[in-house]
C-alpha positions in Angstrom: 35.0 18.6 28.6 31.8 16.7 29.0 30.9 14.0 32.3 28.8 11.5 32.0 25.2 11.8 34.0 23.3 9.0 36.1 20.7 8.1 33.4 24.1 6.9 31.5 24.5 4.1 34.0 28.2 3.9 33.9 30.1 1.5 36.1 32.3 2.8 38.3 33.7 -0.3 38.9 35.9 -2.3 35.8 34.8 -5.9 36.1 31.2 -5.1 35.6 32.2 -3.0 32.2 30.7 -5.7 29.8 32.5 -7.2 27.0 29.9 -5.7 23.9 27.6 -3.1 23.3 24.8 -3.3 20.8 22.9 0.0 19.5 19.3 -1.2 19.1 16.9 1.5 16.6 13.1 1.1 17.0 11.3 1.6 13.4 7.6 1.4 12.0 8.5 -1.9 10.2 5.1 -1.8 8.2 6.4 2.0 6.2 9.9 0.2 5.9 8.0 -2.9 4.4 5.4 -0.5 1.6 8.4 1.5 1.1 10.7 -1.4 -0.6 7.1 -2.7 -1.9 7.6 0.5 -3.9 10.7 0.7 -4.7 12.0 3.0 -2.1 15.2 2.1 -0.9 15.5 5.6 1.1 13.1 8.1 2.7 14.1 11.4 0.8 13.9 9.6 -2.4 10.4 8.6 -1.6 9.2 11.9 0.4 11.3 13.7 -2.7 8.3 12.0 -5.5 5.4 12.3 -3.4 5.9 16.2 -2.7 6.5 15.0 1.6 8.3 16.7 4.1 10.9 14.4 5.2 11.0 15.1 9.2 7.6 14.7 9.7 8.0 11.5 7.8 10.9 10.2 10.0 9.3 10.8 13.2 6.8 8.9 12.1 9.1 5.9 10.5 11.3 6.2 14.2 7.9 6.1 16.4 8.6 9.5 17.6 4.6 11.2 16.6 1.9 9.3 17.3 0.1 9.1 13.2 -3.5 10.1 14.8 -3.6 12.9 16.3 -5.7 13.7 19.7 -9.5 13.6 18.1 -8.7 10.3 17.1 -8.2 11.7 13.4 -5.2 10.6 10.9 -2.4 13.4 10.7 -1.9 14.8 6.3 1.2 14.2 6.6 -0.1 9.6 7.8 -2.3 10.0 4.7 -0.4 11.7 3.0 2.8 8.6 3.4 -0.1 5.8 3.2 -1.6 7.3 -0.4 1.8 7.6 -1.2 2.8 4.1 -0.1 -0.7 2.7 -2.7 -2.0 1.6 0.7 -4.5 3.0 3.9 -3.4 4.2 6.9 -4.1 1.2 8.5 -2.0 -1.0 7.2 0.5 1.5 7.8 0.1 1.4 11.7 -0.9 -0.7 14.8 -3.0 0.1 17.3 -0.6 1.2 19.6 1.7 3.1 16.9 -1.3 5.5 16.2 -1.6 7.0 19.6 1.6 6.2 20.6 4.6 8.2 20.5 8.6 6.8 21.9 10.0 8.5 24.5 13.1 7.1 22.9 13.4 4.6 19.7 16.9 3.1 20.4 18.3 1.3 23.3 21.9 0.4 24.3 22.3 -3.7 25.1 25.4 -4.7 26.8 27.0 -8.4 26.9 29.5 -10.2 28.5 31.5 -12.0 25.7 30.3 -15.8 27.4 27.0 -14.6 26.3 28.5 -13.1 23.1 30.6 -16.2 21.3 27.5 -17.9 20.3 26.1 -15.2 18.3 29.3 -14.4 16.4 29.6 -16.1 12.9 33.6 -16.3 11.8 32.7 -13.6 9.0 31.4 -10.0 8.0 27.7 -10.6 8.2 25.2 -8.3 10.3 24.4 -11.4 11.7 26.1 -11.3 15.4 23.6 -8.2 15.7 20.6 -9.8 14.2 20.6 -12.3 16.5 21.5 -10.3 20.0 18.7 -8.0 19.2 16.5 -11.0 18.2 18.1 -12.8 21.4 16.4 -10.0 23.8 13.5 -8.8 22.6 12.5 -12.7 22.3 13.4 -13.3 26.2 10.9 -10.2 26.6 8.2 -10.7 24.7 8.1 -14.0 25.9 7.5 -13.0 29.0 4.8 -10.7 28.4 3.0 -13.2 26.4 2.9 -15.5 29.4 0.2 -12.7 31.1 -2.1 -13.5 28.5 -5.3 -16.0 28.1 -4.0 -18.5 25.1 -6.6 -16.8 22.3 -4.8 -13.3 23.6 -1.7 -14.6 22.6 -2.1 -16.0 19.5 -4.6 -13.2 18.5 -0.3 -11.0 19.4 1.5 -13.4 18.0 -0.2 -13.6 14.6 -0.7 -9.6 14.5 2.6 -8.8 14.7 4.7 -12.2 13.1 6.0 -13.5 16.3 6.8 -17.5 16.6 5.7 -20.1 15.4 3.8 -17.5 12.6 6.4 -16.1 9.7 4.8 -12.3 8.9 2.1 -10.4 10.8 -1.6 -11.0 9.3 -4.1 -9.0 9.2 -7.2 -8.4 10.8 -9.3 -10.3 8.6 -7.2 -12.8 8.0 -6.7 -13.3 12.5 -10.9 -13.6 12.2 -11.1 -15.9 9.8 -8.6 -18.2 10.9 -10.0 -17.8 14.7 -13.1 -18.4 13.4 -14.8 -14.8 14.6 -15.3 -11.3 13.1 -13.0 -9.1 12.9 -13.9 -6.6 15.6 -13.7 -9.4 17.8 -9.9 -9.6 16.5 -9.1 -5.6 17.0 -10.6 -6.1 20.8 -9.3 -9.2 21.9 -6.0 -7.4 21.0 -5.9 -4.2 22.2 -7.0 -6.1 25.5 -4.2 -7.7 25.0 -1.8 -5.7 24.3 -3.4 -3.3 27.5 -2.4 -6.1 29.5 1.4 -6.0 28.4 1.7 -2.6 29.4 0.4 -2.9 32.4 1.3 -6.3 33.5 4.7 -6.7 35.8 6.2 -8.0 32.3 5.1 -5.7 30.1 5.8 -3.0 32.0 9.5 -4.5 31.8 8.8 -4.8 27.5 8.1 -1.0 27.0 11.2 -0.2 29.9 13.6 -2.3 27.0 12.4 1.3 24.3 13.2 3.5 27.5 17.1 5.4 27.8 
């Protein structure tokens, strides 16, 4: 019989136990988007058609392995995946994803029923799950963005498709909107991401993805 560890943070007081637990799984949405565009519904189908190792692709999708090695070169599997999806590696990974691997890509969110009632429709759709996850992420992300300048926040919102933008913008699109060069956009984005990782709100955001 296994026993709970301290890392599970299980309360010994029944009154403190929440009513709902939502399991969040973080993945590389860019890869999933291009897979859908190419007509693939499963990773195994994609890997079988193009002769790519499925386990390595799975690690890239689940952000368990960075797309670049320590020398700043694209991993062979990343190049194969980009070729299979008819795009460049730059389109599949953000600057952070290229060099960073998550310790864990899963997180449990616990909510009391009084906090979850507004998110629960009367039908059997997946909407409650989506709304609860989005609510938690949005609140933390807005706090992290408050550490940035107006220009930095705008670039991050555009690059990651955050409110009020409905989709993620490419470097070229952001450069055109902000009337600067692509290199300048990349510089602003990297500086903003550094702030978000190292400021107090950014650390809270990173903690959301860690067990």
